[in-house]
C-alpha positions in Angstrom: 0.0 0.0 0.0 1.4 3.4 -1.1 0.6 6.0 1.5 2.1 9.5 1.0 0.1 11.6 3.4 -0.7 11.1 7.1 -1.7 13.2 10.1 -0.4 12.3 13.6 -0.2 14.0 17.1 3.2 14.3 18.7 4.1 15.4 22.2 7.5 15.9 23.8 8.0 14.8 27.3 7.2 17.1 30.3 10.0 18.2 32.5 10.3 16.5 36.0 9.3 18.5 39.1 11.9 19.9 41.4 12.0 18.3 44.9 11.2 19.8 48.3 13.7 18.1 50.6 15.9 19.0 53.6 19.2 17.4 54.6 18.9 15.2 57.6 21.9 13.6 59.1 22.9 12.6 62.6 24.9 15.3 64.4 24.1 17.8 61.6 21.8 20.4 62.8 19.7 22.5 60.3 21.1 20.7 57.2 19.2 23.0 54.9 17.2 22.5 51.7 18.7 19.9 49.3 15.9 19.2 46.8 17.2 18.3 43.4 16.1 19.5 40.0 13.7 17.6 37.7 15.0 16.0 34.5 14.3 17.4 31.0 11.5 15.8 29.0 12.5 13.9 25.9 12.3 15.5 22.4 10.4 14.2 19.4 12.9 13.7 16.6 12.2 12.8 13.0 14.9 10.8 11.1 14.9 10.0 7.4 15.2 6.2 6.7 16.1 5.0 3.2 14.6 1.6 4.0 11.1 3.1 4.1 9.2 4.1 1.0 5.7 5.0 2.2 3.9 6.5 5.3 1.7 3.4 5.7 2.9 2.9 9.4 1.2 6.2 10.3 -2.1 5.0 9.0 -2.6 2.9 12.0 -0.7 4.6 14.8 -1.7 8.3 15.3 -0.2 9.3 18.7 3.5 9.6 19.5 4.6 10.7 23.0 8.2 11.1 24.2 9.2 10.1 27.7 8.7 12.6 30.6 11.6 13.7 32.8 11.9 12.1 36.2 11.3 14.2 39.4 14.2 15.4 41.4 14.9 13.9 44.8 16.8 14.7 48.0 20.5 15.2 48.4 20.4 17.5 45.4 19.8 14.5 43.1 18.7 15.5 39.7 15.9 13.6 38.0 16.8 11.5 34.9 16.2 13.1 31.5 13.4 11.6 29.4 14.5 9.6 26.4 14.1 11.2 23.0 11.4 9.6 20.7 12.9 9.0 17.2 10.2 8.7 14.5 11.6 7.2 11.2 10.0 8.4 7.9 10.9 7.9 4.2 13.5 10.3 2.8 11.7 13.3 1.3 9.0 13.6 3.9 7.9 17.2 4.8 6.5 17.8 8.3 4.0 20.6 8.6 2.0 21.9 11.6 -1.6 20.8 10.8 -3.3 24.0 12.0 -1.1 26.7 10.4 0.5 24.7 7.6 4.0 26.0 8.4 6.9 23.7 7.5 8.5 22.3 10.7 11.1 19.9 9.0 12.1 18.6 5.6 13.7 15.2 5.9 15.5 15.2 2.5 18.9 14.6 4.1 20.3 12.2 6.7 20.3 14.9 9.4 17.7 14.3 12.1 15.2 17.1 12.9 13.9 18.0 16.3 10.2 19.0 15.9 8.9 19.1 19.4 11.2 20.0 22.4 10.9 18.5 25.8 10.1 20.7 28.8 12.8 21.8 31.1 13.0 20.3 34.6 11.8 22.3 37.5 14.2 23.6 40.2 14.4 22.0 43.6 14.0 24.0 46.7 17.8 24.2 47.2 17.7 27.0 44.5 15.4 29.2 46.6 17.4 29.3 49.8 18.6 32.8 50.8 20.0 34.3 54.0 16.5 35.5 54.9 14.6 32.4 53.6 16.5 29.5 54.9 13.7 26.9 54.8 11.9 27.2 51.4 9.1 24.7 51.4 8.4 25.0 47.7 10.0 24.1 44.4 9.5 24.8 40.7 7.4 22.4 38.6 8.7 21.0 35.3 7.6 22.7 32.1 5.3 20.9 29.7 6.7 19.5 26.5 5.7 20.9 23.1 2.6 19.2 21.6 1.6 19.5 17.9 -0.8 17.9 15.4 1.4 17.5 12.3 0.8 16.4 8.7 3.4 14.2 7.1 3.7 14.6 3.3 6.0 12.5 1.2 7.5 14.3 -1.8 9.8 12.0 -3.7 13.4 13.1 -4.2 13.9 12.9 -8.0 15.8 15.0 -10.5 13.3 14.4 -13.3 9.5 13.9 -13.1 7.6 12.3 -16.0 4.2 13.8 -16.6 1.6 13.2 -19.3 -1.8 11.6 -20.0 -2.4 8.0 -19.1 -1.1 5.4 -21.5 1.3 7.7 -23.3 4.3 5.4 -22.6 5.8 6.9 -19.4 6.2 3.5 -17.7 7.7 2.0 -20.8 10.2 4.9 -21.1 11.4 4.7 -17.5 11.7 0.9 -17.8 13.9 1.3 -20.9 16.3 3.9 -19.5 16.6 2.6 -16.0 16.4 -0.6 -13.9 12.9 0.3 -12.7 10.3 -2.3 -13.6 6.8 -0.8 -13.4 3.7 -2.7 -14.5 3.1 -2.0 -18.2 -0.2 -2.7 -19.9 -2.3 -1.2 -22.7 -4.9 0.5 -20.5 -5.3 3.7 -18.6 -3.9 4.1 -15.1 -1.6 1.1 -15.2 0.7 3.1 -12.9 -1.1 3.5 -9.6 1.8 4.7 -7.5 5.0 6.8 -8.4 8.0 4.8 -9.5 11.6 5.8 -9.1 14.4 4.8 -11.4 18.1 5.7 -11.6 19.2 6.6 -15.1 22.9 6.1 -15.8 24.3 8.5 -18.4 27.9 7.4 -18.3 30.5 6.2 -15.9 30.1 8.2 -12.6 27.1 10.2 -13.9 23.4 9.5 -13.3 20.1 11.0 -12.3 16.9 9.9 -10.6 13.7 9.8 -12.7 10.1 9.5 -11.2 7.2 8.1 -13.2 4.1 9.9 -12.0 0.6 8.3 -12.6 -1.1 9.8 -15.6 -2.9 13.1 -15.5 -6.2 13.9 -17.1 -8.1 17.2 -17.5 -9.2 18.4 -14.1 -6.4 16.6 -12.3 -5.5 19.7 -10.3 -9.1 19.8 -9.0 -9.1 16.1 -8.0 -10.0 14.3 -11.2 -8.4 10.9 -12.0 -5.4 9.6 -10.1 -2.6 12.0 -11.0 -3.7 14.9 -8.8 -2.9 12.7 -5.7 0.7 12.5 -6.9 1.4 15.9 -8.4 3.2 16.7 -5.1 5.9 14.3 -6.1 6.9 16.5 -9.0 7.3 19.6 -6.9 10.8 18.7 -5.9 11.9 17.7 -9.4 14.5 20.0 -11.0 13.2 19.1 -14.5 9.9 18.1 -16.0 9.9 15.5 -18.8 6.6 15.8 -20.6 5.7 12.6 -22.5 3.1 13.0 -25.3 1.6 10.3 -27.5 2.0 11.8 -31.0 0.5 8.8 -32.8 -3.1 9.8 -31.9 -4.2 6.1 -31.5 -6.1 7.1 -28.4 -8.2 9.4 -30.6 -6.8 12.6 -29.1 -4.9 15.5 -30.6 -1.2 15.6 -29.3 -1.2 19.4 -29.4 -4.3 19.6 -27.2 -2.9 16.9 -24.9 0.2 19.1 -24.4 -1.9 22.2 -23.7 -4.2 20.4 -21.2 -1.3 19.0 -19.1 0.4 22.4 -19.1 -2.9 23.9 -17.8 -3.1 21.3 -15.0 0.5 22.0 -13.9 -0.2 25.7 -13.8 -3.4 25.3 -11.8 -1.8 22.9 -9.3 1.4 25.1 -8.8 2.4 27.9 -11.1 6.0 27.5 -10.0 5.8 23.9 -11.2 4.6 24.9 -14.7 7.5 27.3 -14.9 10.0 24.6 -14.2 12.5 23.7 -17.0 10.9 21.2 -19.3 11.8 18.9 -22.1 9.2 17.2 -24.3 9.3 13.6 -25.5 7.2 13.0 -28.6 6.6 9.3 -28.0 5.2 6.5 -30.2 6.8 8.0 -33.3 6.9 4.6 -34.9 3.1 4.5 -35.0 2.7 8.1 -36.2 2.9 9.7 -39.7 6.0 11.9 -40.2 3.6 14.8 -40.8 2.0 14.3 -37.4 5.4 14.2 -35.7 6.6 17.3 -37.5 3.4 19.3 -36.8 3.6 18.5 -33.1 7.4 19.1 -32.8 7.0 22.4 -34.6 4.3 23.6 -32.2 6.3 22.6 -29.1 9.4 24.5 -30.4 7.3 27.6 -30.9 6.4 27.4 -27.2 10.1 27.5 -26.4 10.7 23.9 -25.4 13.2 21.3 -26.6 11.4 18.3 -28.1 12.8 14.8 -29.0 10.9 12.3 -31.2 11.3 8.9 -29.5 9.7 5.4 -29.4 10.2 4.0 -25.9 8.8 0.6 -27.0 11.1 0.3 -30.0 14.0 1.9 -28.0 14.7 4.5 -30.7 15.7 8.1 -30.0 16.2 7.5 -26.3 19.9 8.2 -26.1 19.7 11.8 -27.5 16.8 12.5 -25.1 18.7 11.2 -22.0 21.9 13.2 -22.9 19.7 16.3 -23.4 18.2 15.8 -20.0 21.6 15.3 -18.4 23.0 18.4 -20.0 20.2 20.5 -18.8 20.4 19.1 -15.3 24.0 20.2 -15.1 22.9 23.8 -15.3 20.0 23.6 -12.8 20.2 24.1 -9.0 20.0 21.1 -6.6 16.7 19.4 -5.7 14.4 21.7 -3.8 14.4 21.7 0.0 11.6 23.3 2.0 12.8 25.9 4.5 11.7 25.5 8.0 9.3 28.3 9.0 9.5 30.1 12.3 6.7 29.9 14.8 4.3 32.8 14.1 4.6 35.8 16.4 1.1 35.3 17.7 2.0 31.8 18.8 5.2 33.0 20.5 3.1 35.6 22.4 0.6 32.9 23.4 3.4 30.9 25.1 4.8 33.9 26.9 4.3 34.3 30.7 3.0 37.8 30.1 -0.1 36.6 28.2 -3.2 36.0 30.4 -6.9 36.7 30.5 -8.8 38.2 33.4 -12.6 38.5 33.6 -15.0 39.5 36.3 -17.7 36.9 37.1 -20.3 37.7 39.8 -17.8 39.8 41.7 -14.9 37.2 41.4 -11.8 38.0 39.3 -11.0 34.9 37.3 -7.4 34.7 36.0 -6.6 32.2 33.1 -3.3 31.5 31.4 -1.6 28.4 30.1 1.5 28.9 32.3 -0.5 29.2 35.5 -1.0 25.5 36.1 2.7 24.5 36.2 3.5 27.7 38.1 0.9 26.9 40.8 1.5 23.1 40.7 4.2 22.8 43.4 3.4 25.9 45.5 2.8 25.0 49.1 -0.4 27.0 49.9 0.2 26.5 53.6 3.6 28.0 53.6 3.9 31.8 53.8 7.2 31.9 51.9 5.9 29.7 49.1 2.9 32.0 48.7 5.1 35.0 48.6 7.1 33.4 45.8 3.9 32.8 43.8 2.8 36.4 44.5 6.1 37.6 43.0 5.4 35.5 39.9 2.0 37.1 39.5 3.6 40.6 40.0 6.4 40.0 37.5 4.0 38.6 34.9 1.7 41.7 35.1 -1.3 39.9 36.6 -1.5 42.0 39.7 -1.1 45.3 37.7 -3.9 44.3 35.5 -6.2 43.5 38.5 -5.5 46.9 39.9 -6.3 48.5 36.6 -9.6 46.7 36.6 -10.4 48.3 40.0 -9.8 45.3 42.4 -10.2 46.3 46.1 -8.8 44.8 49.2 -10.8 41.8 50.3 -12.1 41.0 46.8 -11.8 37.3 45.6 -9.4 36.2 42.9 -9.8 32.7 41.3 -6.8 31.0 39.8 -7.6 27.5 38.5 -9.5 25.8 41.4 -8.1 28.1 44.1 -9.6 31.3 45.4 -7.5 33.9 47.1 -8.4 37.1 49.0 -6.7 40.1 47.5 -4.6 42.0 50.1 -2.6 45.1 49.1 
């Protein structure tokens, strides 16, 4: 089964919590705080694997979670870091955030890509000891790991992409010039999945060719099979447009050429502008006048055209050498640049972002960072509460409450806790 698109949810590990602990040893009075820090959560890492050719594994498993960091412990012992989760995908896979569509990684090389980062471990109470606060009974919680719903999209890594109507001889052509052995038959849509083949030009020189399932009119809007695989041509440096000039299918080769050009333009204008060579195939079945008429038209459009017969193995050598020469002048296979997190999302993750509303005389404070911040605060310890109050002051929550007109004695609700406001 060839699967080239999948959607999964990934989550990096949460950081471990810092420990609240005090050193206790015989004959050692007031040993002091010795709570250790929590371990870092594991990252979610994507790695290209040349042994994989489809995304079929992600059709059945949809959730991938990295290991959480361990909590800290006494004697300043740091918690163990969570193990990274390595997800292996076929080479050429692009990872996008499902909601925004931004590119998070392009696995077109052997370099691994960290897509979701684990949360930092929290500080133990040993970090909060000062000359005036010698017995801190609170620690810092671990931060949550990043979590995303991502789309995986496989875009084949090929130098040359074969495009054209069904049954024009693309599969025959790639089987003749490479070691690829696609299914070949005299009916439409013989090729159901893209096929890769390595074309050897001469000693030490070769290129990769991809046979894409045939396009029909309306392919860019979802008609036929080809629209599902047009994405595999997007990386190609060169488009090799194969046209049946014999007319045995009852179609006009010139109109076929125009139709495919329109579909490429509608799918991706950049793809239609890609360097292109035309192969006028099945010349052995066509009248010389038909071939000349078609070749003349294509040359008027500014493209190189080569009369060939893939089945009879004629004219293929000049075509392959022409493709190789043009490839020598073109830039490398396209890589998708990783896109930065939008500014709006960066702000959302900031501690300075929160929402306060007044409900029946109660000031309700909401923010994503409040849960971990309040998680390990000891509400029965005055110094711990003072620490949390300082967090609220530094984040701007208290200033906003005062701007809203809060008075001494009013109630403030944070998560499931209610506090009385005191100036």
